[in-house]
C-alpha positions as CSV (number, residue, x, y, z in Angstrom):
1,M,-180.9,-17.3,-2.4
2,E,-181.2,-21.0,-2.1
3,I,-184.3,-23.2,-2.0
4,K,-184.3,-25.9,0.7
5,M,-186.7,-28.8,1.2
6,I,-187.0,-29.4,4.9
7,N,-189.3,-32.2,6.2
8,G,-191.3,-32.0,3.0
9,K,-191.7,-28.2,3.1
10,K,-190.1,-25.6,0.8
11,F,-188.1,-22.7,2.2
12,E,-185.8,-20.1,0.8
13,L,-182.6,-19.6,2.6
14,I,-182.5,-15.8,2.5
15,K,-179.6,-15.3,5.0
16,D,-176.9,-17.7,6.1
17,N,-174.2,-16.4,8.5
18,E,-172.5,-19.8,8.6
19,G,-175.3,-21.3,10.7
20,F,-177.4,-23.5,8.4
21,I,-176.9,-27.2,8.8
22,L,-179.7,-29.1,7.1
23,E,-179.7,-32.2,9.4
24,E,-179.9,-30.1,12.5
25,V,-182.7,-28.0,11.1
26,E,-184.6,-31.1,10.1
27,N,-184.3,-32.5,13.6
28,K,-185.5,-29.3,15.3
29,L,-188.2,-28.0,12.9
30,T,-191.6,-29.2,14.1
31,D,-195.3,-28.6,13.2
32,Y,-195.2,-25.7,15.7
33,Y,-193.4,-23.6,13.1
34,D,-196.0,-24.2,10.4
35,N,-197.8,-20.9,11.1
36,F,-194.7,-18.7,10.7
37,D,-193.6,-17.1,7.5
38,Y,-190.0,-17.0,8.5
39,I,-187.8,-19.2,10.7
40,V,-184.6,-17.8,12.4
41,G,-182.1,-20.2,13.7
42,D,-179.1,-19.3,15.8
43,W,-176.4,-21.2,17.6
44,A,-175.7,-20.8,21.3
45,Y,-173.4,-23.1,23.3
46,G,-173.5,-25.7,20.5
47,K,-177.3,-25.9,20.4
48,L,-179.5,-24.7,17.6
49,R,-182.4,-22.4,18.7
50,L,-185.3,-21.6,16.4
51,K,-187.8,-18.7,16.5
52,G,-190.7,-18.0,14.2
53,F,-191.4,-14.6,12.7
54,L,-194.3,-13.3,10.6
55,A,-194.4,-11.1,7.5
56,E,-195.5,-7.5,8.1
57,E,-198.7,-8.1,6.1
58,N,-199.7,-11.1,8.2
59,K,-202.9,-10.4,10.2
60,K,-201.4,-12.1,13.3
61,V,-198.2,-10.1,13.4
62,K,-197.0,-8.5,16.6
63,D,-193.9,-6.4,17.3
64,Y,-192.2,-9.4,19.0
65,N,-192.6,-11.6,15.9
66,N,-192.5,-9.1,13.0
67,I,-189.8,-9.9,10.5
68,K,-188.9,-6.3,10.2
69,F,-187.4,-6.5,13.7
70,V,-185.3,-9.6,13.0
71,E,-182.0,-7.7,13.1
72,E,-182.9,-6.2,16.5
73,Y,-183.8,-9.7,17.7
74,I,-180.4,-11.1,16.6
75,I,-178.5,-8.2,18.3
76,N,-180.5,-8.4,21.6
77,N,-181.3,-12.1,21.9
78,C,-178.5,-14.0,20.2
79,A,-175.0,-14.6,21.3
80,Y,-172.5,-11.9,20.0
81,Q,-171.4,-12.8,16.5
82,C,-173.2,-16.1,16.6
83,K,-173.8,-18.2,13.5
84,Y,-177.4,-17.9,12.3
85,F,-179.7,-18.2,9.3
86,I,-183.1,-16.9,8.1
87,L,-185.5,-19.1,6.2
88,K,-188.6,-17.8,4.3
89,R,-191.5,-20.2,3.8
90,E,-192.4,-20.8,0.2
91,I,-196.1,-21.2,-0.6
């Protein structure tokens, strides 16, 4: 596990399937993602896509943004064998 500082915020890189490029993440990560416990990034057609997920114990969690379903999200919503990464927000 690696700790990354991204736009002044601390994250733990908990999974990297050859998809994490710091400069690209810094350009894409906005304040919108501040309320998410996890950020998943995947590459499709040369573009980085980000999606926020919540921890199971988060009061705002729903099935579509629950981190326990992240593997299902990757299988069903990401390109086959795409490069991707998972970041966990450090408090």
